[in-house]
N, C-alpha and C positions, 0 to 999 in steps of 0.2 A: 263319061260323066263323072264317075268316081275318081278317075285319074285327074280330071280338072279340079275337082273338089280338094283332092290331096295337095295339089300344087298351091291352091289358095290358102289352105291351112298352114302349109309350110311357110308360105310367104308371110302370113300373118304372124307366125311364130318368130321368124327372122326379124320382122319389124319390131316386135316386142323386145327381143334380145338387144337389138340395136338401140332402141330407146332407153333400155335399162343401162346399157354400157355408157351412153352419152350422159345419163343422169349420174352414174357413178363417177365418171371422169369430171363432171362439173362439180360434184360434191368434194372430190379429192382436191381439185384446184382451189375451191373455196376454203377447204380445211387447211391446205398448204399456205394460202394467203393469210389465213387467220393465225396460223402458228408464227409466221414471219412477223405479222403485226403485233403479236403478243410478246415478242422478244423484248427483254429489258435492254436498256442502254448498255449495261455491263456485258450482256450476251452479244449484242451487236458489235461492241468494241473488240471483244475477244475474237469473234469471227473475222473482223477486219484485220486484226493483228496477225492472225494466222495467214490470211490471204496475202497481206503485204509482205510477209516474210517469204512466202513461196515465190512471189513475183521477184523479190530482191535476189533470192538464190538463183533464179533463172535469168538474172541480169535484165529484167524488164523493169527498168527504173521508173519509167513514166507511170506504169500501172501501180507500182509500189508506192510512189508518191501520192497518187490519187487515193489509194486506200488509207494511207496515214492522214491525209488532209480531210478525208471523210470522218475519221475518228475525231479530229480536232474540231470539226463542225458540231459533233455530238458533245464533246467535252474539250473546250479550248485549253483547259489547264492540264490535260492528260500528260503527265511528265514523261512517261516512256515514249509516247508517240512523238513528243516534241524533241526528245533527245535523238531518237533513231531517224526521224525524217530529216534532221539536219545532216546526218551522214549520207542519207539517200540523195539529198540535194547535191552534195559534192559529187557523188558517183554519177548523177545525172547531168552534171555540169550546169546546174541551176545555181550559179555562184551568188547572185544577188540575194536569192531567198536564203541560201545557206548562211551567208555573212550576217544578214539581218537577224535571223533566228539565233545564231550562235552568240552574237553580241548581247542579245536579250537574255539568253540563258546564262551567260557568264556574269552579267550584271546581277541576276537573281541568285547565282551560285558561284560566288567569287573564289571558292576554294576547290572547285571541281577541275582537276588538272586535265581530264579527258576532253572537256569542252575547249579548254585553251589549246590543247594539242591539235584538236580537229580544226580549229580556226587557223592555227599556225600552218597546218598541212595544206589547207585551202590556199593560203597566201603563197606557199612554196611551190605548189604544183598546178595551180589553175592554168588552164590552157588559154583563157582569155586574158590578155595582157592588162586589162583594166583592173583585174583582181589579183594579179601576181605582184607580190610586194615582199621583197626579201627582208627589209628592215622590220616590218610588222611581224613577219614570220619568226624571225629571231627573237623578237620581244615576247611574243606569246609562248614560244617554246621555252624560253628561259623562265617565264612566269610559271609554266607547268612544272618545270624542274624544281622550283622552290617547294612545290607541294609533293612531288614524286621524283626525288633525285635518282632513284634506281630503276625507273621505268625505261625499258629499252625502246619502246615505241617513241617516247618523247625524244630520246637521244637520236633516234633515226630521223625524226622531224627536224631537230636542230641541225643535224648534219646537212640535210637537204636545203635548209634555209641558208646556211653558210655557203653551200655550193652555188646556189643561184646568185649569191652576192659576189662570187668570184673569190671567196675566202677559202681557198682549197686546203690550206694547212689546218684551219679550224674545222673544216668539214671532215677531214681525215681523222683528226683527234676525236671529234664527236662520234664518228662511226666506229672507231676503235673501242671507245667506252661502251657504245651500244652492244658490240659483240661480247664484251666482257660481262655486261649485265644480263644479256640474253642467256649466256651460259650459266650464270649464277641463279638468276631469278625467273627466267623465261620458262613457261610451262605450256605444253600443248602446241608448240610451234608446228605448223604444217610444212611439208616439203616445199610447197609453193612459197611460203613466207621465208624459209631458209634460203631458197634460191634468190628471192628478191633482195634479201639483206646481203647476200654474197655479191650480187651484182652491184649493189650500192657501194660496198667496200671496194670492189675493183675500180669502179668509176671514180671514187674519191682519190684512191691511191694513184691512178693514172694521171689525174689532173694535178695532184700535188707534186708528183715526180716530174711532170712536164714543166710545171711552173719553176721548180728548183733548177732544172736544166737550163731553161731560158734565162734565168737570173744568174746563172753561172755559179750556183752553190754546189754543184756536183760535177 
């Protein structure tokens, strides 16, 4: 009889502990929800910026795009998000979105050479032939150079623009200037960037040498 009573007491105690645990968990969930709901727009945006960057670093461009677009739902004029998501669109091959946004940004910021360079790079490298446009790429790269004549990124873009136009001499000249400016002004170039530039130099030189040979200039 005592044994049975002990089991009943223990069971009652376990039920009480279980009920308290559930109550605590419910309160924690409610508190967590309350904290999220109490976040300011600025805090939400900063959180989403951090998340978007992590996704981009992991090359999960779709998720990165989604985070930036959520920021723009909160604040459509958020300049950082508008700038960066345009670059993400290019990486994600969402060329229509990238082109539309970059044209808007350039209209609002006509002296921002980075925007012009990004649009020129889109036109030079887009895998979709509907968006690849060598003439537009050259035009925007040259506009960027007016604002930043020593920027090696822009010279690299101009070289690529000439290359897809079949203007191999101009492409090689531009990439040579890129190399000179990168040595003078380039800071913090990663080994991957150096390798990419060297490959671009080799590509342009091969094309220019081949063109000269075919034309009988050498």
